[in-house]
C-alpha positions as CSV (number, residue, x, y, z in Angstrom):
1,X,29.9,-15.5,47.4
2,X,32.7,-16.2,49.6
3,X,32.0,-20.3,49.2
4,X,31.6,-20.1,45.5
5,X,35.4,-21.4,44.2
6,X,37.1,-19.2,41.0
7,X,36.1,-22.3,38.5
8,X,32.1,-21.8,39.9
9,X,32.6,-18.1,39.4
10,X,34.0,-18.7,35.6
11,X,30.8,-21.4,35.2
12,X,28.5,-18.5,35.7
13,X,30.1,-16.1,33.4
14,X,30.1,-18.7,30.7
15,X,27.0,-19.5,31.3
16,X,25.5,-16.4,30.8
17,X,28.2,-15.4,27.9
18,X,26.7,-19.2,26.4
19,X,23.2,-17.8,26.6
20,X,24.2,-14.6,24.9
21,X,26.2,-16.2,22.1
22,X,23.6,-18.2,21.1
23,X,20.8,-15.7,20.9
24,X,19.8,-14.4,17.4
25,X,20.8,-11.0,17.9
26,X,24.2,-12.0,18.8
27,X,24.1,-14.4,15.5
28,X,23.4,-11.4,13.2
29,X,26.3,-9.5,15.0
30,X,28.6,-12.6,14.2
31,X,27.5,-12.6,10.3
32,X,28.3,-8.9,10.2
33,X,31.7,-9.1,11.8
34,X,32.6,-12.3,9.7
35,X,32.6,-10.3,6.6
36,X,35.3,-7.9,8.0
37,X,39.1,-7.8,7.4
38,X,39.6,-10.0,10.4
39,X,36.2,-11.2,11.0
40,X,36.7,-14.9,10.9
41,X,38.7,-15.2,14.0
42,X,36.8,-13.1,15.8
43,X,33.7,-15.2,15.2
44,X,35.4,-18.5,16.4
45,X,35.3,-16.7,20.3
46,X,31.1,-16.7,20.6
47,X,30.8,-19.7,18.3
48,X,32.9,-22.1,20.9
49,X,31.9,-20.1,24.1
50,X,28.9,-22.9,24.3
51,X,30.4,-26.0,23.8
52,X,33.6,-24.7,26.0
53,X,30.9,-24.1,28.8
54,X,28.9,-27.4,28.3
55,X,32.3,-29.4,28.7
56,X,33.5,-27.6,32.1
57,X,30.0,-27.9,33.2
58,X,29.6,-31.6,32.8
59,X,33.4,-32.2,34.1
60,X,32.6,-30.1,37.0
61,X,29.3,-32.3,37.6
62,X,31.1,-35.4,37.3
63,X,34.3,-34.3,39.8
64,X,31.7,-33.4,42.3
65,X,30.0,-37.2,41.9
66,X,33.3,-39.1,41.8
67,X,34.2,-36.5,44.9
68,X,31.3,-38.4,46.9
69,X,32.6,-42.0,46.0
70,X,36.1,-40.4,47.0
71,X,37.9,-40.1,44.1
72,X,39.2,-36.5,43.9
73,X,41.2,-36.4,40.3
74,X,40.1,-33.4,38.1
75,X,41.5,-34.8,34.8
76,X,39.1,-38.0,35.5
77,X,36.7,-35.2,35.6
78,X,37.0,-33.9,32.6
79,X,37.4,-37.6,30.7
80,X,34.0,-38.0,32.1
81,X,32.6,-34.6,31.0
82,X,33.8,-35.2,27.4
83,X,32.2,-38.5,27.3
84,X,28.8,-37.4,28.5
85,X,29.1,-35.0,25.9
86,X,28.9,-38.0,23.6
87,X,26.0,-39.7,25.3
88,X,23.2,-37.6,23.3
89,X,25.1,-37.7,19.8
90,X,25.5,-41.6,19.9
91,X,22.0,-42.5,21.1
92,X,19.9,-39.9,18.5
93,X,22.4,-41.0,15.7
94,X,21.2,-44.2,16.2
95,X,17.9,-43.5,16.0
96,X,18.0,-41.8,12.7
97,X,20.3,-44.7,11.4
98,X,17.3,-46.7,12.2
99,X,15.0,-44.8,10.3
100,X,17.2,-44.6,7.2
101,X,17.4,-48.5,7.2
102,X,14.1,-48.8,7.7
103,X,13.3,-47.0,4.5
104,X,15.8,-49.0,2.8
105,X,14.7,-52.3,4.3
106,X,12.4,-52.7,1.3
107,X,14.1,-52.3,-1.9
108,X,14.0,-54.8,-4.4
109,X,14.4,-55.9,-8.0
110,X,11.7,-58.5,-9.8
111,X,12.4,-57.1,-13.3
112,X,12.7,-60.6,-15.2
113,X,14.3,-59.4,-18.7
114,X,13.7,-58.7,-22.1
115,X,11.1,-55.9,-20.8
116,X,9.1,-54.6,-23.6
117,X,7.9,-51.0,-23.1
118,X,6.3,-49.2,-25.8
119,X,5.3,-45.9,-23.7
120,X,7.6,-45.6,-20.8
121,X,6.3,-42.8,-18.6
122,X,9.1,-41.0,-16.6
123,X,7.9,-39.4,-13.1
124,X,10.4,-37.0,-11.4
125,X,10.5,-33.9,-8.9
126,X,13.3,-32.5,-10.2
127,X,13.4,-28.5,-9.6
128,X,15.6,-27.7,-13.1
129,X,13.0,-29.1,-15.4
130,X,10.3,-27.0,-16.7
131,X,6.6,-28.4,-17.2
132,X,6.6,-32.4,-18.2
133,X,10.3,-31.3,-20.1
134,X,12.0,-33.5,-22.3
135,X,14.8,-33.9,-20.7
136,X,18.1,-35.8,-21.4
137,X,16.7,-38.9,-20.7
138,X,13.9,-38.5,-22.4
139,X,15.9,-37.1,-25.7
140,X,18.3,-40.5,-25.3
141,X,15.1,-42.4,-25.2
142,X,13.6,-41.0,-28.1
143,X,17.2,-41.1,-30.3
144,X,17.5,-44.7,-29.0
145,X,13.8,-45.8,-30.5
146,X,13.1,-48.1,-27.4
147,X,11.2,-47.7,-26.5
148,X,9.2,-45.2,-29.0
149,X,7.6,-42.9,-26.8
150,X,8.0,-41.2,-23.6
151,X,5.5,-39.3,-21.0
152,X,7.3,-36.9,-19.3
153,X,5.9,-36.0,-15.6
154,X,6.7,-33.6,-13.1
155,X,5.6,-34.6,-9.4
156,X,5.6,-32.1,-6.8
157,X,8.1,-33.5,-3.8
158,X,7.6,-36.1,-2.2
159,X,6.8,-38.4,-4.8
160,X,3.0,-39.1,-4.7
161,X,1.9,-42.5,-3.4
162,X,-0.4,-43.0,-6.0
163,X,0.6,-42.3,-9.6
164,X,-2.3,-43.2,-12.0
165,X,-4.1,-39.6,-11.7
166,X,-0.8,-37.7,-12.8
167,X,-0.4,-36.1,-16.2
168,X,2.0,-34.6,-18.5
169,X,3.6,-35.0,-22.1
170,X,4.0,-37.5,-24.2
171,X,7.1,-37.3,-26.6
172,X,7.4,-39.2,-29.7
173,X,9.0,-39.4,-33.3
174,X,7.1,-38.8,-36.3
175,X,7.7,-38.1,-40.2
176,X,5.9,-35.2,-41.1
177,X,6.3,-32.6,-43.9
178,X,6.4,-29.5,-41.2
179,X,7.5,-30.2,-37.8
180,X,5.9,-28.6,-35.0
181,X,7.8,-25.9,-32.7
182,X,9.5,-27.5,-29.9
183,X,12.0,-26.7,-27.3
184,X,14.6,-29.1,-26.8
185,X,17.4,-27.6,-23.9
186,X,20.7,-29.0,-23.9
187,X,21.7,-30.8,-20.2
188,X,18.9,-31.0,-18.3
189,X,18.9,-33.9,-15.9
190,X,21.9,-35.0,-17.5
191,X,22.9,-38.9,-17.6
192,X,26.5,-39.4,-17.4
193,X,27.3,-42.8,-18.5
194,X,30.6,-44.2,-17.6
195,X,33.3,-44.2,-20.5
196,X,30.6,-42.9,-22.3
197,X,32.0,-40.5,-25.1
198,X,29.6,-38.0,-24.4
199,X,29.6,-36.3,-27.8
200,X,29.1,-37.2,-31.4
201,X,31.0,-34.5,-33.4
202,X,30.8,-32.5,-30.3
203,X,26.9,-33.4,-30.2
204,X,24.6,-33.7,-27.3
205,X,21.1,-35.4,-27.7
206,X,19.5,-32.0,-27.9
207,X,21.4,-31.4,-30.8
208,X,21.2,-34.7,-32.2
209,X,17.4,-34.3,-32.1
210,X,17.5,-31.2,-34.0
211,X,19.7,-32.3,-36.6
212,X,16.1,-35.2,-37.1
213,X,14.0,-32.8,-36.8
214,X,15.3,-30.6,-39.5
215,X,15.5,-33.8,-41.6
216,X,11.6,-34.4,-41.3
217,X,12.0,-36.8,-38.2
218,X,9.8,-34.7,-36.4
219,X,9.1,-34.8,-32.3
220,X,5.8,-34.2,-31.3
221,X,4.1,-33.6,-27.9
222,X,0.8,-33.7,-26.5
223,X,-0.8,-34.3,-23.5
224,X,-1.4,-37.6,-22.1
225,X,-2.4,-38.8,-18.4
226,X,0.2,-41.5,-16.9
227,X,-2.7,-44.5,-17.4
228,X,-1.4,-45.0,-21.1
229,X,2.0,-45.7,-20.3
230,X,2.9,-49.7,-20.2
231,X,5.5,-49.1,-17.4
232,X,6.4,-46.0,-15.3
233,X,10.0,-44.8,-14.0
234,X,9.4,-42.8,-10.7
235,X,12.7,-40.7,-9.3
236,X,12.8,-38.4,-6.8
237,X,12.2,-37.4,-2.9
238,X,9.8,-39.4,-0.8
239,X,10.9,-37.9,2.4
240,X,12.2,-34.3,3.5
241,X,14.0,-34.1,6.8
242,X,15.0,-30.9,8.7
243,X,18.1,-28.9,7.5
244,X,20.6,-28.2,9.9
245,X,19.0,-24.5,9.8
246,X,15.5,-25.3,10.6
247,X,16.7,-28.2,13.3
248,X,18.9,-25.5,15.1
249,X,19.9,-26.3,19.0
250,X,17.3,-29.2,18.7
251,X,18.8,-32.5,19.0
252,X,15.6,-34.8,18.7
253,X,14.1,-33.4,15.4
254,X,14.3,-36.0,12.2
255,X,16.9,-35.0,9.6
256,X,16.9,-37.8,7.4
257,X,15.8,-37.2,3.9
258,X,15.2,-40.1,1.4
259,X,15.1,-40.3,-2.6
260,X,13.9,-43.4,-4.4
261,X,14.1,-45.0,-8.0
262,X,11.0,-47.1,-8.7
263,X,9.8,-49.1,-11.7
264,X,6.6,-50.2,-12.1
265,X,5.0,-52.8,-15.0
266,X,1.7,-52.5,-16.2
267,X,0.1,-55.9,-15.8
268,X,-3.3,-57.0,-16.0
269,X,-4.3,-53.4,-16.2
270,X,-2.6,-52.4,-13.2
271,X,0.5,-51.0,-12.3
272,X,3.2,-53.5,-10.5
273,X,5.9,-52.1,-8.4
274,X,8.9,-54.5,-9.5
275,X,12.0,-52.2,-8.6
276,X,12.9,-50.0,-5.8
277,X,16.5,-48.2,-4.9
278,X,16.6,-46.0,-1.9
279,X,19.6,-43.4,-1.0
280,X,19.0,-41.6,2.0
281,X,21.1,-38.6,3.7
282,X,21.0,-37.8,7.1
283,X,22.4,-34.6,8.7
284,X,23.6,-36.3,11.8
285,X,25.3,-35.1,15.1
286,X,28.8,-34.6,15.6
287,X,30.3,-37.6,18.3
288,X,30.3,-35.0,20.6
289,X,27.4,-32.6,21.1
290,X,28.7,-29.0,19.7
291,X,26.2,-26.0,20.2
292,X,27.7,-23.0,17.8
293,X,26.6,-21.3,14.5
294,X,25.6,-22.7,11.3
295,X,25.6,-20.5,8.1
296,X,22.5,-20.1,5.0
297,X,22.9,-18.8,2.0
298,X,26.8,-19.1,1.6
299,X,27.8,-17.5,5.2
300,X,25.6,-14.8,4.3
301,X,23.7,-15.4,7.7
302,X,24.6,-17.4,10.6
303,X,21.9,-19.2,13.2
304,X,22.3,-20.8,16.1
305,X,22.1,-24.7,15.7
306,X,23.9,-27.7,16.5
307,X,26.9,-28.8,14.7
308,X,26.3,-31.8,12.5
309,X,27.5,-33.7,9.2
310,X,26.3,-35.7,6.4
311,X,25.8,-39.4,6.8
312,X,24.3,-41.3,3.7
313,X,23.1,-44.8,3.4
314,X,21.7,-47.1,0.8
315,X,22.3,-46.0,-3.2
316,X,22.8,-42.1,-1.7
317,X,26.5,-40.4,-1.8
318,X,28.1,-37.4,-0.6
319,X,27.3,-35.0,-3.4
320,X,24.5,-37.0,-5.1
321,X,21.6,-38.2,-3.0
322,X,19.5,-39.3,-6.0
323,X,20.0,-43.5,-6.6
324,X,21.7,-43.1,-9.6
325,X,19.5,-43.8,-12.9
326,X,22.7,-45.6,-15.6
327,X,22.8,-48.6,-13.8
328,X,19.2,-49.5,-13.6
329,X,18.5,-48.1,-17.5
330,X,21.2,-50.8,-18.8
331,X,21.5,-53.7,-15.9
332,X,18.2,-54.0,-15.1
333,X,16.0,-52.8,-18.3
334,X,18.6,-53.5,-20.6
335,X,18.5,-50.3,-22.5
336,X,21.5,-48.7,-24.6
337,X,21.2,-45.0,-24.4
338,X,25.0,-44.1,-25.0
339,X,24.6,-41.2,-27.7
340,X,27.6,-42.6,-29.1
341,X,25.8,-45.5,-30.3
342,X,22.4,-44.0,-31.0
343,X,23.5,-41.8,-34.3
344,X,26.7,-42.0,-35.8
345,X,26.0,-41.2,-39.2
346,X,24.5,-37.8,-38.6
347,X,26.4,-34.6,-40.6
348,X,25.9,-31.3,-39.1
349,X,27.5,-29.5,-41.8
350,X,25.6,-31.1,-44.4
351,X,22.3,-30.2,-42.2
352,X,23.2,-26.4,-41.9
353,X,24.3,-26.3,-45.5
354,X,20.7,-27.6,-46.7
355,X,18.9,-25.4,-44.1
356,X,20.4,-22.2,-45.2
357,X,19.6,-23.3,-49.1
358,X,15.9,-23.5,-48.3
359,X,13.8,-20.5,-49.2
360,X,12.0,-18.8,-46.5
361,X,11.7,-18.0,-42.7
362,X,14.3,-20.5,-40.8
363,X,12.4,-22.0,-37.9
364,X,13.4,-21.6,-34.5
365,X,14.9,-25.4,-34.4
366,X,17.3,-24.7,-36.8
367,X,18.1,-21.2,-35.5
368,X,19.0,-23.2,-32.5
369,X,20.7,-26.0,-34.5
370,X,22.7,-23.4,-36.0
371,X,23.9,-21.2,-32.8
372,X,25.1,-24.7,-31.3
373,X,27.4,-25.5,-34.0
374,X,28.9,-22.0,-34.3
375,X,29.4,-21.9,-30.4
376,X,30.7,-25.5,-30.3
377,X,32.7,-25.1,-33.6
378,X,34.6,-21.9,-32.3
379,X,35.4,-23.1,-28.9
380,X,37.3,-26.1,-30.4
381,X,41.4,-25.8,-31.0
382,X,41.3,-28.2,-34.3
383,X,39.1,-25.5,-36.1
384,X,38.8,-27.0,-40.0
385,X,38.5,-24.8,-42.8
386,X,35.1,-26.4,-43.7
387,X,33.5,-25.1,-40.4
388,X,34.9,-21.8,-41.1
389,X,33.5,-21.7,-44.7
390,X,30.0,-22.4,-43.5
391,X,30.3,-20.2,-40.8
392,X,31.0,-17.6,-43.2
393,X,28.0,-18.4,-44.9
394,X,26.3,-18.4,-42.0
395,X,27.3,-15.0,-41.5
396,X,26.2,-13.6,-44.6
397,X,22.4,-15.1,-44.3
398,X,20.5,-12.1,-42.8
399,X,17.8,-14.5,-41.5
400,X,20.3,-15.7,-39.1
401,X,20.5,-13.5,-36.4
402,X,23.9,-11.9,-35.8
403,X,24.0,-12.2,-32.2
404,X,27.0,-11.9,-30.2
405,X,27.9,-15.3,-29.9
406,X,27.3,-16.3,-33.3
407,X,29.2,-13.1,-34.6
408,X,32.5,-13.9,-32.5
409,X,32.0,-17.6,-33.0
410,X,32.2,-16.6,-36.4
411,X,35.2,-14.4,-36.3
412,X,37.1,-17.4,-34.1
413,X,36.2,-19.8,-37.1
414,X,37.9,-17.4,-40.0
415,X,40.5,-15.8,-38.1
416,X,43.1,-18.7,-39.1
417,X,42.4,-18.3,-42.4
418,X,43.6,-14.8,-44.1
419,X,41.1,-14.9,-47.2
420,X,38.3,-15.9,-45.0
421,X,38.8,-13.1,-42.6
422,X,38.9,-10.6,-45.3
423,X,35.5,-11.7,-46.5
424,X,34.4,-12.1,-43.0
425,X,35.3,-8.2,-42.6
426,X,33.7,-7.2,-46.0
427,X,30.9,-8.7,-45.0
428,X,30.9,-7.3,-41.3
429,X,31.5,-3.5,-42.5
430,X,28.8,-3.8,-45.4
431,X,26.1,-4.3,-42.6
432,X,28.0,-2.1,-40.8
433,X,27.1,0.9,-43.3
434,X,23.6,-0.1,-43.1
435,X,23.4,0.5,-39.6
436,X,25.0,3.7,-40.0
437,X,22.6,4.9,-42.7
438,X,20.0,3.7,-40.1
439,X,21.4,5.7,-37.3
440,X,21.8,9.1,-39.7
441,X,17.7,8.5,-40.2
442,X,16.1,7.7,-36.8
443,X,19.2,7.1,-34.3
444,X,17.6,4.4,-32.7
445,X,19.5,1.3,-33.9
446,X,20.7,1.1,-30.4
447,X,17.6,-1.0,-29.4
448,X,18.9,-3.3,-32.2
449,X,20.5,-6.6,-31.2
450,X,22.6,-7.1,-34.5
451,X,24.0,-3.4,-33.5
452,X,26.0,-4.2,-30.4
453,X,27.0,-7.8,-31.6
454,X,28.6,-6.6,-35.0
455,X,30.3,-3.3,-33.4
456,X,31.8,-5.6,-30.3
457,X,33.6,-8.1,-33.0
458,X,35.8,-4.6,-35.1
459,X,38.4,-4.5,-32.3
460,X,39.2,-8.3,-33.0
461,X,40.0,-7.6,-36.4
462,X,43.5,-7.7,-37.7
463,X,44.8,-4.7,-38.9
464,X,45.5,-6.1,-42.7
465,X,41.1,-6.9,-42.6
466,X,40.5,-3.3,-41.8
467,X,42.6,-1.6,-44.1
468,X,40.1,-2.0,-46.9
469,X,37.6,-0.2,-44.8
470,X,39.7,3.5,-44.1
471,X,36.8,5.3,-46.0
472,X,33.9,4.2,-43.9
473,X,36.3,4.4,-40.5
474,X,36.8,8.2,-41.3
475,X,33.1,8.7,-42.2
476,X,32.3,7.4,-39.1
477,X,35.1,9.6,-37.0
478,X,33.7,12.7,-39.0
479,X,30.4,12.4,-37.7
480,X,29.3,12.9,-33.9
481,X,26.0,11.5,-34.5
482,X,27.8,8.2,-35.8
483,X,30.7,7.6,-33.7
484,X,29.1,8.6,-30.5
485,X,27.1,5.1,-31.0
486,X,29.8,3.2,-33.1
487,X,32.4,4.6,-30.6
488,X,34.6,0.9,-30.5
489,X,35.0,1.8,-34.3
490,X,37.2,4.6,-33.2
491,X,39.9,2.2,-31.8
492,X,40.7,1.1,-35.4
493,X,41.9,4.2,-36.6
494,X,45.3,3.3,-35.4
495,X,45.3,0.5,-38.6
496,X,46.4,3.5,-40.5
497,X,48.8,4.5,-38.5
498,X,50.2,8.7,-37.9
499,X,48.0,10.0,-40.7
500,X,44.9,9.7,-38.7
501,X,46.5,11.6,-35.4
502,X,44.6,14.8,-36.7
503,X,41.5,12.7,-37.1
504,X,41.8,11.5,-33.9
505,X,42.5,14.7,-32.0
506,X,39.8,16.4,-33.7
507,X,37.6,13.4,-32.2
508,X,39.1,14.4,-28.8
509,X,38.4,18.2,-29.4
510,X,34.7,17.7,-30.2
511,X,33.9,15.2,-27.7
512,X,35.3,17.6,-24.8
513,X,32.8,20.2,-26.0
514,X,29.8,18.2,-26.6
515,X,27.5,18.6,-23.7
516,X,25.2,15.4,-23.7
517,X,23.5,16.0,-19.9
518,X,23.8,13.1,-17.5
519,X,21.6,10.8,-19.6
520,X,24.1,10.2,-22.4
521,X,27.0,11.3,-20.6
522,X,28.4,7.2,-20.9
523,X,28.5,7.4,-25.0
524,X,30.8,10.8,-24.5
525,X,33.0,9.0,-22.1
526,X,33.1,6.0,-24.4
527,X,33.9,8.2,-27.6
528,X,37.1,9.5,-25.9
529,X,38.3,6.6,-24.3
530,X,38.1,5.0,-27.9
531,X,39.9,7.8,-29.3
532,X,42.5,7.8,-26.5
533,X,43.3,4.0,-26.9
534,X,43.9,4.4,-31.3
535,X,46.2,7.1,-30.8
536,X,48.1,4.9,-28.2
537,X,48.1,1.6,-30.5
538,X,49.7,3.9,-33.1
539,X,53.1,3.5,-31.0
540,X,56.4,5.6,-31.1
541,X,55.4,6.4,-34.8
542,X,52.8,8.8,-33.2
543,X,55.5,11.2,-31.3
544,X,54.1,14.2,-32.8
545,X,51.0,13.3,-30.8
546,X,52.9,13.9,-27.4
547,X,52.8,17.8,-27.5
548,X,49.4,17.8,-29.0
549,X,48.3,15.6,-26.2
550,X,50.4,18.1,-23.3
551,X,48.6,21.1,-24.9
552,X,45.1,19.4,-23.8
553,X,46.0,18.2,-20.5
554,X,46.9,22.4,-19.9
555,X,43.9,23.3,-21.7
556,X,41.7,21.2,-19.3
557,X,40.0,19.3,-22.6
558,X,41.7,16.1,-21.6
559,X,40.0,13.5,-19.1
560,X,41.9,12.7,-15.8
561,X,39.3,11.3,-13.7
562,X,39.1,7.3,-12.7
563,X,40.9,5.0,-14.7
564,X,41.4,7.9,-17.9
565,X,44.5,9.3,-16.1
566,X,46.1,6.1,-16.1
567,X,44.8,5.9,-19.8
568,X,46.6,8.9,-20.3
569,X,50.0,8.2,-19.2
570,X,49.7,4.5,-20.9
571,X,49.0,6.4,-24.2
572,X,51.8,9.1,-23.8
573,X,54.6,6.0,-22.7
574,X,53.2,4.0,-26.0
575,X,54.1,7.4,-27.8
576,X,58.1,7.6,-26.8
577,X,57.5,10.3,-23.9
578,X,59.7,9.8,-20.7
579,X,58.0,9.3,-17.3
580,X,59.6,12.3,-15.6
581,X,58.3,14.8,-18.4
582,X,54.5,13.1,-18.2
583,X,54.7,14.2,-14.4
584,X,56.0,17.4,-15.0
585,X,52.8,18.1,-16.9
586,X,50.5,15.9,-15.5
587,X,51.2,17.2,-11.7
588,X,49.4,20.2,-11.8
589,X,46.6,19.0,-13.8
590,X,45.9,15.9,-11.9
591,X,43.1,15.0,-9.5
592,X,44.4,16.1,-6.2
593,X,44.2,12.7,-4.7
594,X,47.1,11.3,-7.2
595,X,50.6,11.1,-6.1
596,X,54.1,10.3,-7.7
597,X,53.5,6.6,-6.2
598,X,50.0,6.2,-8.3
599,X,52.2,7.8,-11.3
600,X,54.8,5.0,-10.8
601,X,52.3,2.5,-10.2
602,X,51.0,3.6,-13.9
603,X,53.9,4.0,-15.5
604,X,54.7,0.2,-14.6
605,X,51.3,-1.0,-15.7
606,X,52.0,0.9,-19.2
607,X,55.2,-1.4,-20.0
608,X,52.9,-4.9,-19.3
609,X,51.4,-6.8,-22.3
610,X,47.9,-6.2,-21.1
611,X,47.3,-2.9,-20.8
612,X,44.6,-0.2,-21.0
613,X,45.3,0.2,-24.7
614,X,45.3,-3.6,-25.7
């Protein structure tokens, strides 16, 4: 030990530490530490020790080698050591680059325009599509009418070398008296054309096809094999390389992944490849060798690995490894699939109005079209009165499910028009009255989809739209069986001012006495909270409620746990009570962990525009 220098002792300690830091046990421990308050700085220590050890070891060996030729200069040893750390990455990255260039070398364009295609087969390895689904490309082709038929095929990655045996679904448009049911989803494998207006009247390709279906142009799908195709467009992965995680500490693995766009034309009965475009993505080593940790599943787990970075070549880009399909469609095949050019004369409102006028059950495709219209029209700032009137007509049609998105979108459309808002409220309360009758009979309305949707809209209604429905709200408030289900309606008692204060306190007293057991305890809590919010919203005009609430606090009938403690303070402040007076009543009844500091914070938040009463 006497002949070992301090430097060598440090190397021995660092070497043992580096081996320990790169073990799975320490990596798991680092994952746990990472999620603590000061975890990130601490994780840097074990993450950097292996690299520090390699650098100092190579610097020591370089210094020893230079000493053999008479050069004894420590900084020079450090420079040589750093250079040695870069040798392996340089050699390995060049090998990976050669693999990538070999994959790109065979790219070609032998397509001669014009290309006449009757049936186009699209083979993809996309994981976003369901089995042989008509995605964005398929929908655009059908809208353009060229080619007239599209065969969609989902193949496993990597793309198979032989395509002839593949089967999928053939899609085409056909006039029929009644269209078969077909599911069309929006934005699946979406194609974004440069400078394209992505919507016409806010429509996407799937919406435009739904309009055509409603007009009798049916989208027909049927099983078919690739042998029926005149041309084949295949796009997907052809090679899957190792990931940073799977490569781990091995610097010699193949991390090159490649995606390719291929186009085949049927000539003399067989498919001939006429176009090929390849993009590669490589997880190459950093310029110097850095053993450290890599993350998987968004930092949920750290694992030992060499630090790598992403390098792209060919048609790939940093966040888009697959070759772009837009230039090929437009520049090579000469297809114009921009939806701004596809169908300009589609009238959404007229089509929906016609659907509503037709008797009988509304088809699923038409229901989806209606739902998309409400969502789209309700989200724009410039809402027309025509859209609002149509939305109200949709809401009144009981064949259209009153889902939460549909109901709230309808309200967003009519709220700017007082007359339409009043009509919407009349129909809304009419439907709620029907649900209340059902609740009295069997008490199982909470299983209905429209119950939650309709009830959730009521708090958004302006007071002027609520006033005509006082009788129904008082009826709800007079029956525990009803207000435990329709608890959100209790919040609207504030629209009638101080005259409903006795009603509100009667509900609060009843809720405090009701024993529903643990199963239905939340219904009791929600009803109490809604009644308190109604009291809070009455404001200073309801000062008479202050002493009534104090009495219930001292009688132990007020809910003061959790956020209800803050809600009680907010309510008293809004009614006009002074903070010191409130504290004198609360400090004897409050939960033990609540202090004056907590109380002061609650008073401050009560003055904000958005508080527990809003």
